[in-house]
N, C-alpha and C positions, 0 to 999 in steps of 0.2 A: 504494499500499499504507499501512497505518498501522497503528502501533504501538498493541496494546491494554495501557495500563501501570496497576500497581496504584496505588488513590487511596490509600494509607498501609502502612503494614508489618502484616503480619500470617500469619494461613496459610490456604491453601487450601482451603476447607472442601469445595466441590461443585465438579466441572465441567460443564456442562448442554450443551456442545457436543464435537463431534469435529475432528478436521481433514478437511477436503473439504465442511461442512453449510454451507448457504445460508444467511444470518442477515439480518434487516431491521434499520435503526437503532433502538436501544432494546431489541432482544432482550437478555434476561440472558444471558451467557456463563458467567459463573464467581460464585460464591460465595465470598467470602473472611469470616474471623473475623477480628476485632480488638476487643481489650477486651470482650470478652465480647458483643461485636453482631455480625450478619452484614451484610455491605456487599456489596450485589449490585455487580456488575461488567457492565455494556450495551455493544455495540455502539454505537460512534461514528456508524456509516452503514450500509448495504446493503453486501452483500459476501459473500465465500467466506472461509472460517477456513482459511488457508494453513497456520498452523503454531502449535502450543500449547507453549511453553516451559516447562510445571508440570504437574506431579501433583498428585492428591488428598495433603494431608497436607503439603505442603511450606509452608517460611517461607519468606516475599520480604519483601523492602524496600520500602519508599515510591518510585514509579517504575520498578519493575523490570518489565520486558516480560512480561506474561503470555502474549499472543498475537499475532501478525499477521493483520491481515487485508486481503485481497488485494480492492479498491474496484472 
């Protein structure tokens, strides 16, 4: 399993995946908004989204665990 971490502090703007989705390495999973920019968060490897720890509109700190990927 792999933790998918927030690259910086910001807000969760859009969640593209849901729990149970199969994803490939580099697929966009979540789009954050920080400093008026959109920051895509991508899958580090192929796997299944086991847990989503955030919802749209949440504010998160850098390195917060956004999701868990079951590889």
